[in-house]
C-alpha positions as protocol buffer text, in pm:
chain_id: "A"
residue {
  index: 1
  type: UNK
  ca { x: -5 y: 2 z: 30 }
}
residue {
  index: 2
  type: UNK
  ca { x: 252 y: 218 z: 78 }
}
residue {
  index: 3
  type: UNK
  ca { x: 441 y: 155 z: -255 }
}
residue {
  index: 4
  type: UNK
  ca { x: 175 y: 282 z: -484 }
}
residue {
  index: 5
  type: UNK
  ca { x: 142 y: 579 z: -259 }
}
residue {
  index: 6
  type: UNK
  ca { x: 550 y: 703 z: -294 }
}
residue {
  index: 7
  type: UNK
  ca { x: 446 y: 575 z: -659 }
}
residue {
  index: 8
  type: UNK
  ca { x: 198 y: 812 z: -719 }
}
residue {
  index: 9
  type: UNK
  ca { x: 342 y: 1124 z: -534 }
}
residue {
  index: 10
  type: UNK
  ca { x: 627 y: 1100 z: -748 }
}
residue {
  index: 11
  type: UNK
  ca { x: 439 y: 1083 z: -1059 }
}
residue {
  index: 12
  type: UNK
  ca { x: 421 y: 1428 z: -1211 }
}
residue {
  index: 13
  type: UNK
  ca { x: 97 y: 1557 z: -1274 }
}
residue {
  index: 14
  type: UNK
  ca { x: -103 y: 1533 z: -1575 }
}
residue {
  index: 15
  type: UNK
  ca { x: 7 y: 1894 z: -1749 }
}
residue {
  index: 16
  type: UNK
  ca { x: 403 y: 1832 z: -1736 }
}
residue {
  index: 17
  type: UNK
  ca { x: 310 y: 1453 z: -1836 }
}
residue {
  index: 18
  type: UNK
  ca { x: 74 y: 1596 z: -2098 }
}
residue {
  index: 19
  type: UNK
  ca { x: 385 y: 1794 z: -2248 }
}
residue {
  index: 20
  type: UNK
  ca { x: 652 y: 1539 z: -2227 }
}
residue {
  index: 21
  type: UNK
  ca { x: 420 y: 1341 z: -2496 }
}
residue {
  index: 22
  type: UNK
  ca { x: 382 y: 1659 z: -2702 }
}
residue {
  index: 23
  type: UNK
  ca { x: 815 y: 1747 z: -2744 }
}
residue {
  index: 24
  type: UNK
  ca { x: 833 y: 1345 z: -2835 }
}
residue {
  index: 25
  type: UNK
  ca { x: 557 y: 1372 z: -3096 }
}
residue {
  index: 26
  type: UNK
  ca { x: 714 y: 1688 z: -3234 }
}
residue {
  index: 27
  type: UNK
  ca { x: 1079 y: 1481 z: -3181 }
}
residue {
  index: 28
  type: UNK
  ca { x: 977 y: 1220 z: -3363 }
}
residue {
  index: 29
  type: UNK
  ca { x: 804 y: 1407 z: -3629 }
}
residue {
  index: 30
  type: UNK
  ca { x: 1127 y: 1570 z: -3699 }
}
residue {
  index: 31
  type: UNK
  ca { x: 1254 y: 1271 z: -3784 }
}
residue {
  index: 32
  type: UNK
  ca { x: 993 y: 1112 z: -4037 }
}
residue {
  index: 33
  type: UNK
  ca { x: 1104 y: 1135 z: -4399 }
}
residue {
  index: 34
  type: UNK
  ca { x: 810 y: 1283 z: -4575 }
}
residue {
  index: 35
  type: UNK
  ca { x: 716 y: 1209 z: -4941 }
}
residue {
  index: 36
  type: UNK
  ca { x: 772 y: 1421 z: -5216 }
}
residue {
  index: 37
  type: UNK
  ca { x: 492 y: 1593 z: -5461 }
}
residue {
  index: 38
  type: UNK
  ca { x: 449 y: 1400 z: -5727 }
}
residue {
  index: 39
  type: UNK
  ca { x: 520 y: 1099 z: -5450 }
}
residue {
  index: 40
  type: UNK
  ca { x: 198 y: 1258 z: -5302 }
}
residue {
  index: 41
  type: UNK
  ca { x: -16 y: 1337 z: -5631 }
}
residue {
  index: 42
  type: UNK
  ca { x: 66 y: 958 z: -5730 }
}
residue {
  index: 43
  type: UNK
  ca { x: -74 y: 859 z: -5459 }
}
residue {
  index: 44
  type: UNK
  ca { x: -375 y: 1061 z: -5449 }
}
residue {
  index: 45
  type: UNK
  ca { x: -436 y: 954 z: -5764 }
}
residue {
  index: 46
  type: UNK
  ca { x: -425 y: 632 z: -5701 }
}
residue {
  index: 47
  type: UNK
  ca { x: -694 y: 643 z: -5388 }
}
residue {
  index: 48
  type: UNK
  ca { x: -943 y: 831 z: -5622 }
}
residue {
  index: 49
  type: UNK
  ca { x: -973 y: 583 z: -5865 }
}
residue {
  index: 50
  type: UNK
  ca { x: -1008 y: 290 z: -5610 }
}
residue {
  index: 51
  type: UNK
  ca { x: -1286 y: 445 z: -5474 }
}
residue {
  index: 52
  type: UNK
  ca { x: -1402 y: 507 z: -5808 }
}
residue {
  index: 53
  type: UNK
  ca { x: -1365 y: 220 z: -5873 }
}
residue {
  index: 54
  type: UNK
  ca { x: -1564 y: 141 z: -5576 }
}
residue {
  index: 55
  type: UNK
  ca { x: -1801 y: 345 z: -5626 }
}
residue {
  index: 56
  type: UNK
  ca { x: -1912 y: 191 z: -5972 }
}
residue {
  index: 57
  type: UNK
  ca { x: -1921 y: -209 z: -5852 }
}
residue {
  index: 58
  type: UNK
  ca { x: -2131 y: -112 z: -5527 }
}
residue {
  index: 59
  type: UNK
  ca { x: -2389 y: 84 z: -5812 }
}
residue {
  index: 60
  type: UNK
  ca { x: -2408 y: -140 z: -6019 }
}
residue {
  index: 61
  type: UNK
  ca { x: -2452 y: -418 z: -5752 }
}
residue {
  index: 62
  type: UNK
  ca { x: -2747 y: -202 z: -5647 }
}
residue {
  index: 63
  type: UNK
  ca { x: -2882 y: -115 z: -5965 }
}
residue {
  index: 64
  type: UNK
  ca { x: -2895 y: -462 z: -5998 }
}
residue {
  index: 65
  type: UNK
  ca { x: -3025 y: -575 z: -5666 }
}
residue {
  index: 66
  type: UNK
  ca { x: -3291 y: -348 z: -5708 }
}
residue {
  index: 67
  type: UNK
  ca { x: -3395 y: -435 z: -6074 }
}
residue {
  index: 68
  type: UNK
  ca { x: -3415 y: -816 z: -5882 }
}
residue {
  index: 69
  type: UNK
  ca { x: -3619 y: -676 z: -5592 }
}
residue {
  index: 70
  type: UNK
  ca { x: -3874 y: -525 z: -5850 }
}
residue {
  index: 71
  type: UNK
  ca { x: -3888 y: -838 z: -5994 }
}
residue {
  index: 72
  type: UNK
  ca { x: -3997 y: -985 z: -5751 }
}
residue {
  index: 73
  type: UNK
  ca { x: -4225 y: -801 z: -5613 }
}
residue {
  index: 74
  type: UNK
  ca { x: -4376 y: -747 z: -6002 }
}
residue {
  index: 75
  type: UNK
  ca { x: -4422 y: -1137 z: -5969 }
}
residue {
  index: 76
  type: UNK
  ca { x: -4579 y: -1113 z: -5637 }
}
residue {
  index: 77
  type: UNK
  ca { x: -4861 y: -901 z: -5670 }
}
């Protein structure tokens, strides 16, 4: 029980810990190798093309299922 109190007493307050964490984060960001602009543009284009392709596929599936539902409801009534 006493060791828990000692550990808690030695622990810095929340603002000191947040300050250290922020300092460590900025220190890590300085070491990051950032991509060049052409690489960023290329990656962005790839993401947009993939999103567009999935949108087309999901839309096609949606229209197909809607047509199937319309066919089934017209048969039932």
